[in-house]
C-alpha positions in Angstrom: 27.9 -77.2 -52.2 24.2 -78.4 -52.0 21.3 -78.0 -50.7 21.2 -79.8 -47.4 24.6 -78.6 -46.6 23.2 -74.3 -46.8 20.3 -76.0 -44.8 22.3 -77.3 -41.8 24.8 -74.1 -42.0 21.8 -71.4 -42.1 20.6 -72.8 -39.2 23.9 -73.5 -37.4 25.1 -69.8 -38.1 21.3 -68.0 -37.0 21.6 -70.4 -34.1 25.0 -70.2 -32.4 24.0 -65.6 -31.5 21.2 -66.3 -29.3 22.3 -69.8 -27.8 26.0 -68.0 -27.4 24.0 -65.2 -25.3 21.6 -67.3 -23.3 24.7 -69.1 -22.1 26.4 -66.5 -21.5 23.4 -64.6 -19.5 23.9 -68.4 -17.1 27.2 -68.2 -16.9 26.9 -64.2 -15.7 24.0 -65.2 -13.6 25.5 -68.4 -11.5 28.7 -66.4 -11.4 27.1 -63.6 -9.6 24.7 -66.2 -7.5 28.3 -67.1 -6.8 30.1 -64.4 -5.5 27.3 -62.9 -3.6 26.4 -65.9 -1.2 30.1 -65.7 -0.6 29.1 -62.6 1.4 26.2 -64.2 2.9 26.8 -64.3 7.1 26.1 -68.3 7.5 25.3 -68.3 10.9 21.4 -66.4 10.3 
């Protein structure tokens, strides 16, 4: 593997985990807000 390829795959590898955590957190937060909004009384 060339140096450029090595750098590329290292960047991909080390950035994957934080991206997965952040996207997962946003998805859970959005889902939770949606579920909570279903139970809110629409009249008030």
